[in-house]
C-alpha positions in Angstrom: -28.5 -40.4 -16.7 -28.7 -43.7 -18.4 -27.1 -44.3 -21.8 -26.7 -47.2 -24.2 -23.1 -48.2 -24.6 -21.4 -50.4 -27.2 -18.3 -52.1 -25.7 -15.2 -52.9 -27.6 -16.3 -56.6 -27.9 -19.6 -55.5 -29.5 -21.7 -56.1 -26.4 -24.4 -53.6 -25.4 -25.2 -52.4 -21.9 -27.0 -49.5 -20.2 -24.6 -47.4 -18.2 -25.1 -44.7 -15.7 -23.2 -41.5 -16.7 -23.3 -37.8 -16.0 -25.9 -35.6 -17.6 -24.2 -33.6 -20.4 -23.2 -30.0 -19.5 -24.2 -27.3 -21.9 -22.3 -24.2 -23.1 -24.0 -20.8 -23.4 -24.7 -21.6 -27.1 -26.5 -24.9 -26.4 -29.7 -26.2 -24.9 -30.3 -29.4 -22.9 -33.1 -31.7 -24.0 -34.8 -34.6 -22.2 -35.1 -37.4 -24.8 -38.5 -38.4 -26.0 -37.7 -41.0 -28.7 -34.8 -42.4 -30.8 -35.0 -44.5 -33.9 -33.0 -47.7 -34.3 -30.9 -47.4 -37.4 -30.3 -50.8 -39.0 -27.5 -49.2 -41.0 -25.3 -47.0 -38.8 -26.2 -48.5 -35.4 -25.7 -52.1 -36.6 -22.4 -51.2 -38.3 -21.1 -49.5 -35.1 -22.0 -52.5 -33.1 -20.1 -54.8 -35.5 -17.1 -52.5 -36.0 -18.0 -52.0 -39.6 -18.5 -48.2 -39.6 -15.7 -46.4 -41.5 -13.7 -44.0 -39.3 -14.6 -45.8 -36.0 -11.5 -47.9 -35.1 -10.8 -49.8 -31.9 -9.8 -46.6 -30.2 -13.3 -45.2 -30.5 -14.8 -47.9 -28.2 -16.6 -48.1 -25.9 -19.1 -45.5 -27.2 -22.5 -44.1 -26.7 -24.9 -45.1 -29.4 -27.9 -43.5 -31.2 -28.4 -40.6 -33.7 -32.1 -40.5 -34.7 -33.5 -38.8 -31.6 -36.1 -36.2 -30.6 -36.0 -34.4 -27.3 -37.8 -31.6 -25.3 -35.8 -28.5 -24.3 -35.5 -28.4 -20.5 -32.6 -25.9 -20.1 -31.2 -23.0 -22.2 -27.7 -21.6 -22.5 -27.5 -17.8 -21.9 -26.9 -17.0 -25.6 -29.6 -19.3 -27.1 -32.4 -17.5 -29.0 -33.6 -20.2 -31.4 -35.0 -22.6 -28.9 -37.5 -22.2 -26.0 -38.4 -24.4 -23.1 -40.7 -27.1 -24.1 -39.7 -27.1 -27.8 -39.4 -30.5 -29.4 -36.2 -30.7 -31.3 -34.7 -33.2 -33.8 -31.2 -34.7 -33.7 -29.9 -34.1 -30.1 -26.4 -35.6 -29.6 -24.2 -36.3 -26.6 -20.6 -35.5 -27.6 -17.5 -37.2 -26.3 -16.1 -35.1 -23.4 -13.1 -36.6 -21.6 -13.7 -34.5 -18.5 -17.3 -35.8 -18.1 -17.1 -39.2 -19.7 -13.4 -40.2 -19.5 -12.6 -42.7 -22.3 -16.2 -43.2 -23.3 -16.6 -42.1 -26.9 -19.7 -41.0 -28.8 -21.5 -42.7 -31.6 -23.7 -39.6 -31.3 -25.2 -40.8 -28.0 -28.9 -40.3 -28.6 -29.9 -43.5 -26.8 -29.5 -41.4 -23.6 -32.0 -39.9 -21.2 -30.6 -36.4 -22.1 -29.0 -34.8 -25.1 -27.7 -31.5 -26.4 -28.6 -29.2 -29.3 -26.7 -26.2 -30.6 -28.2 -22.9 -31.6 -26.6 -21.8 -34.9 -27.8 -18.2 -34.3 -25.6 -18.1 -31.2 -22.4 -18.7 -33.2 -20.5 -16.3 -35.6 -21.7 -16.9 -39.2 -20.4 -20.2 -40.5 -18.8 -21.5 -37.3 -21.7 -23.5 -35.8 -21.3 -27.3 -35.7 -22.6 -28.9 -38.8 -25.3 -30.8 -36.8 -26.8 -27.5 -35.6 -28.3 -26.8 -39.0 -30.4 -30.0 -38.7 -31.5 -29.6 -35.1 -34.9 -28.5 -36.1 -37.8 -27.5 -33.9 -40.9 -29.6 -34.6 -44.1 -27.8 -35.4 -47.2 -28.5 -33.4 -49.3 -31.4 -34.5 -46.5 -33.9 -35.2 -46.1 -36.7 -32.7 -42.6 -36.3 -31.3 -42.3 -40.1 -30.8 -42.9 -40.9 -34.5 -40.9 -37.8 -35.5 -37.6 -39.6 -35.0 -38.5 -41.2 -38.3 -38.1 -37.7 -40.0 -34.4 -38.0 -39.5 -34.2 -41.0 -41.8 -36.7 -39.5 -44.3 -34.7 -36.3 -44.7 -31.5 -38.2 -45.1 -33.0 -40.0 -48.1 -34.5 -36.8 -49.6 -31.2 -34.9 -49.2 -29.5 -37.9 -50.9 -31.9 -37.8 -53.9 -31.0 -34.1 -54.2 -27.3 -34.8 -53.9 -27.4 -37.6 -56.5 -29.1 -35.0 -58.8 -32.1 -37.2 -59.7 -34.8 -34.9 -61.3 -38.3 -35.0 -62.6 -38.9 -37.4 -65.6 -35.5 -39.1 -65.2 -35.3 -42.9 -65.2 -34.2 -44.9 -62.2 -33.6 -48.6 -61.4 -33.5 -49.1 -57.7 -32.4 -52.3 -55.9 -33.8 -53.0 -52.5 -37.4 -52.5 -51.3 -36.7 -52.4 -47.5 -37.5 -49.3 -45.4 -34.8 -47.2 -47.1 -35.6 -48.4 -50.6 -39.4 -47.8 -50.1 -38.6 -44.3 -48.9 -36.5 -43.6 -52.0 -39.4 -44.9 -54.2 -42.1 -42.9 -52.4 -40.1 -39.6 -52.5 -39.0 -40.1 -56.1 -42.6 -40.7 -57.0 -43.7 -37.5 -55.2 -40.9 -35.6 -57.0 -42.2 -36.7 -60.5 -39.2 -39.0 -61.2 -40.3 -41.5 -63.8 -40.1 -44.4 -64.6 -39.0 -46.0 -61.3 -38.0 -49.7 -61.8 -37.8 -51.5 -58.5 -36.0 -54.8 -57.8 -36.1 -57.1 -54.8 -36.2 -60.9 -54.2 -39.2 -60.8 -51.8 -42.6 -60.6 -53.5 -44.3 -58.8 -50.5 -41.7 -56.1 -50.6 -42.2 -55.6 -54.3 -46.0 -55.1 -53.7 -45.1 -52.5 -51.2 -42.8 -50.8 -53.7 -45.7 -50.7 -56.2 -47.9 -49.1 -53.5 -45.2 -46.5 -52.8 -45.1 -45.4 -56.5 -42.8 -47.8 -58.4 -43.7 -47.8 -62.0 -42.5 -51.3 -62.6 -41.5 -54.1 -60.2 -39.4 -57.2 -60.8 -38.1 -60.1 -58.8 -34.3 -59.9 -59.3 -34.0 -63.5 -58.1 -36.1 -65.0 -60.9 -36.0 -62.5 -63.7 -33.3 -61.2 -66.0 -32.5 -57.8 -64.7 -30.8 -56.4 -67.8 -33.6 -57.6 -70.1 -36.2 -56.1 -67.7 -34.5 -52.7 -67.7 -33.7 -52.6 -71.4 -37.2 -53.5 -72.4 -38.4 -50.3 -70.6 -35.4 -48.1 -71.3 -33.6 -49.5 -74.4 -30.7 -47.1 -74.0 -30.5 -47.8 -70.2 -31.6 -45.9 -67.2 -30.1 -42.6 -66.1 -29.7 -43.7 -62.5 -29.2 -47.0 -60.7 -29.7 -46.7 -56.9 -28.3 -49.3 -54.5 -30.5 -49.0 -51.4 -29.3 -52.4 -50.0 -25.6 -51.8 -49.5 -24.3 -54.7 -51.6 -21.2 -53.8 -53.5 -21.7 -56.3 -56.3 -24.6 -54.2 -57.4 -22.1 -51.6 -58.7 -20.8 -54.0 -61.3 -24.3 -55.2 -62.1 -25.4 -51.6 -62.6 -22.8 -51.0 -65.2 -24.8 -52.7 -67.9 -28.1 -51.0 -66.9 -27.2 -47.3 -67.2 -27.2 -45.2 -70.4 -24.3 -43.1 -71.5 -23.5 -40.5 -68.8 -25.6 -42.6 -66.4 -24.9 -42.7 -62.7 -24.7 -45.5 -60.2 -25.7 -44.2 -56.8 -24.8 -46.0 -53.6 -26.6 -45.0 -50.4 -24.9 -45.8 -47.0 -21.8 -47.7 -46.1 -21.5 -51.2 -47.5 -20.1 -53.9 -45.2 -17.1 -54.5 -47.4 -15.0 -51.5 -48.1 -13.2 -52.6 -51.2 -14.0 -54.5 -54.4 -12.8 -55.0 -58.0 -14.6 -52.8 -60.5 -15.4 -54.3 -63.9 -16.6 -51.6 -66.4 -16.2 -53.8 -69.5 -20.0 -53.7 -70.0 -20.5 -50.1 -69.0 -21.2 -47.2 -71.4 -18.1 -45.1 -72.3 -19.2 -42.4 -69.9 -20.6 -43.0 -66.5 -20.3 -42.0 -62.8 -20.2 -43.8 -59.5 -21.6 -41.7 -56.6 -21.3 -42.8 -53.0 -23.5 -41.0 -50.4 -22.2 -42.4 -47.2 -22.7 -39.6 -44.7 -25.4 -37.0 -45.6 -24.5 -33.4 -44.9 -26.5 -32.1 -41.9 -26.9 -28.7 -43.7 -28.5 -30.5 -46.6 -30.7 -32.5 -44.2 -31.8 -29.3 -42.5 -32.8 -27.9 -45.9 -34.8 -31.1 -46.7 -36.8 -30.8 -43.4 -39.4 -28.3 -44.7 -40.3 -30.5 -47.6 -40.7 -33.6 -45.4 -42.9 -31.6 -42.9 -45.0 -30.3 -45.8 -45.6 -33.8 -47.1 -46.6 -35.0 -43.6 -48.9 -32.1 -43.0 -50.6 -32.5 -46.4 -51.1 -36.3 -45.9 -48.7 -37.2 -48.7 -46.7 -39.3 -46.3 -47.7 -40.9 -42.9 -44.8 -41.5 -40.4 -46.5 -44.6 -39.1 -46.2 -46.2 -42.5 -42.5 -46.5 -41.9 -42.6 -47.7 -38.2 -43.3 -51.3 -37.2 -42.1 -51.5 -33.5 -42.0 -49.4 -30.4 -39.9 -50.3 -27.3 -39.5 -48.6 -23.9 -36.0 -47.5 -23.1 -35.7 -50.2 -20.5 -36.4 -52.7 -23.4 -33.6 -51.4 -25.5 -31.3 -54.5 -25.2 -34.2 -56.7 -26.3 -34.9 -54.3 -29.2 -31.4 -54.7 -30.5 -31.6 -58.5 -30.1 -34.6 -58.3 -32.4 -32.7 -56.1 -34.8 -29.9 -58.8 -35.0 -32.5 -61.5 -35.6 -34.1 -59.3 -38.4 -37.4 -59.3 -36.5 -38.0 -55.6 -36.9 -39.8 -55.3 -40.2 -39.5 -51.5 -40.7 -38.3 -48.9 -38.2 -38.1 -49.6 -34.5 -38.5 -46.6 -32.1 -37.2 -46.4 -28.5 -39.5 -44.4 -26.3 -38.2 -42.7 -23.2 
């Protein structure tokens, strides 16, 4: 099969490798689609993803995939031939792939899913709990977007943000807009959104932001304190800029929380809490739990089926698998406005 590989020097190439073998507890899927992640994928390419040192390259890329089950292990009961399943991976296997490592490997023509029911209780791989069968009526190409959506929803739950609590969010790109939409649907209020691009702020308003401000031209602290004199209960960094942590210190109320989603490019900084309240928390959500993602799936599917969200609202570009190198060039050039989807 063909797979997209990131070499040690950061270059990308399509490589011919063996199709993954499955165990009795696994199913083989033929990939249908895979989303391009401008967070994880980009960081892996640029050697900025924590835990992936030089010894983890070259590696197979991709983690936002959907595939159709084409072969079943003898102990599998949760999947059936023809099922469309979220989150197939290709794991590193030295016997099959030699020194080729895995950055989850979903930009491949085939992938593997695990059946948690085939394992003794509590022993299935973590990913198995998020390898969900799609219901009929949901386009499996667009469905790769569900993986990002449920990561965000599970992070809102992990941060502990609840109905009628106040939030200031920085960044109205695809991730930020998803946070805003979901927080609005969950009754979180007020939502104060900041960005430096006017068009993105208008999108934030359409997604449910209560207030929008241009952080490049307006005084952020004054804007927040005018709405919430004691400060907001949560500040969310949906950009990945570490300096927002210090900026957020003077925006939160007592016992407030600064929430950082994803892995920032720089992995260290100097904290200055001279302007913070006496009591506050800093919460990093760098790698969502697959079990929590799995639990979030039903809510995402319910919102899709009710019309509360439309997957196409989050997608701007589609590329054939043979156009994948061009797609990543566009990602580097910041020419993919929202989510780009690779179609096999």
